[in-house]
Kinemage of the C-alpha trace (Angstrom):
@kinemage 1
@onewidth
@group {chain A} dominant
@subgroup {mainchain}
@vectorlist {calphas} color= white
{ca met a 1} P 140.042 125.213 -44.344
{ca thr a 2} L 139.615 121.925 -42.490
{ca asn a 3} L 135.993 120.936 -42.047
{ca pro a 4} L 135.623 118.412 -39.204
{ca asp a 5} L 132.725 116.748 -41.008
{ca asp a 6} L 134.671 116.084 -44.231
{ca pro a 7} L 135.764 112.474 -44.724
{ca ala a 8} L 139.303 111.732 -43.568
{ca phe a 9} L 139.887 109.356 -46.488
{ca pro a 10} L 137.308 110.123 -49.179
{ca val a 11} L 136.683 107.589 -51.897
{ca glu a 12} L 135.256 108.635 -55.245
{ca lys a 13} L 131.800 107.200 -55.807
{ca ile a 14} L 131.058 106.246 -59.413
{ca ser a 15} L 128.213 104.703 -61.379
{ca tyr a 16} L 128.677 102.425 -64.315
{ca ile a 17} L 125.781 102.791 -66.757
{ca ser a 18} L 125.694 101.382 -70.285
{ca gly a 19} L 129.458 101.105 -70.518
{ca his a 20} L 130.122 104.622 -69.187
{ca ile a 21} L 131.558 105.700 -65.867
{ca tyr a 22} L 129.877 108.659 -64.146
{ca pro a 23} L 131.486 110.296 -61.096
{ca glu a 24} L 128.986 111.013 -58.337
{ca gly a 25} L 131.204 112.815 -55.849
{ca tyr a 26} L 132.781 111.323 -52.790
{ca lys a 27} L 131.654 109.063 -50.031
{ca gly a 28} L 133.511 108.759 -46.808
{ca gly a 29} L 134.054 106.630 -43.789
{ca leu a 30} L 135.345 108.346 -40.697
{ca thr a 31} L 135.199 112.121 -40.571
{ca lys a 32} L 138.384 114.079 -39.981
{ca arg a 33} L 137.201 114.762 -36.427
{ca glu a 34} L 136.616 111.068 -35.777
{ca glu a 35} L 140.011 110.137 -37.256
{ca phe a 36} L 141.861 112.774 -35.195
{ca ala a 37} L 140.026 111.688 -32.037
{ca ala a 38} L 140.865 108.026 -32.672
{ca met a 39} L 144.555 108.846 -33.061
{ca ala a 40} L 144.491 110.859 -29.824
{ca met a 41} L 142.575 108.106 -28.034
{ca asn a 42} L 145.395 105.676 -28.747
{ca ser a 43} L 147.866 107.860 -26.833
{ca phe a 44} L 145.527 108.671 -23.957
{ca thr a 45} L 144.652 105.036 -23.378
{ca asp a 46} L 148.162 104.109 -22.273
{ca ile a 47} L 148.445 107.123 -19.974
{ca ile a 48} L 145.044 106.852 -18.321
{ca met a 49} L 145.094 103.084 -17.886
{ca glu a 50} L 147.992 103.564 -15.496
{ca ala a 51} L 145.881 105.821 -13.252
{ca gln a 52} L 145.158 104.472 -9.810
{ca gly a 53} L 141.798 104.644 -8.041
{ca thr a 54} L 139.505 105.047 -11.023
{ca thr a 55} L 136.884 102.695 -12.382
{ca thr a 56} L 136.950 101.417 -15.927
{ca glu a 57} L 133.872 103.498 -16.741
{ca gln a 58} L 135.566 106.668 -15.445
{ca met a 59} L 138.674 105.948 -17.493
{ca ile a 60} L 136.630 105.316 -20.646
{ca glu a 61} L 134.688 108.564 -20.200
{ca arg a 62} L 137.880 110.549 -19.616
{ca ile a 63} L 139.657 109.027 -22.635
{ca ala a 64} L 136.697 109.821 -24.897
{ca glu a 65} L 136.386 113.387 -23.561
{ca leu a 66} L 140.086 114.190 -23.937
{ca ser a 67} L 140.267 112.632 -27.405
{ca ala a 68} L 137.335 114.683 -28.718
{ca arg a 69} L 138.739 117.883 -27.175
{ca leu a 70} L 142.133 117.276 -28.763
{ca ala a 71} L 140.535 116.591 -32.156
{ca asp a 72} L 138.569 119.861 -31.923
{ca ala a 73} L 141.703 121.788 -30.902
{ca leu a 74} L 143.678 120.322 -33.813
{ca ile a 75} L 140.947 121.272 -36.298
{ca ala a 76} L 140.818 124.808 -34.862
{ca ala a 77} L 144.617 125.130 -35.155
{ca leu a 78} L 144.544 123.869 -38.757
{ca asn a 79} L 141.911 126.459 -39.619
{ca lys a 80} L 143.972 129.407 -38.324
{ca glu a 81} L 145.592 131.625 -40.912
{ca pro a 82} L 149.332 130.942 -41.229
{ca lys a 83} L 151.566 133.662 -39.824
């Protein structure tokens, strides 16, 4: 199952105490949802920037909205049982 709140690129967190290494789990940067949305945003930016008659603020809002929706749809599709 793909959890949208899991880190997209987790890094193992460790402690070094008295010459011993102790794993402490993982820490992350961007979540999977944020990573998927960022990748989608890259594609939408080129398409929407060509739109006529919209303000920059409207374009930014639309890009963000579409990117988040696409990320959510991708996560939902990844969580479906394979046929």
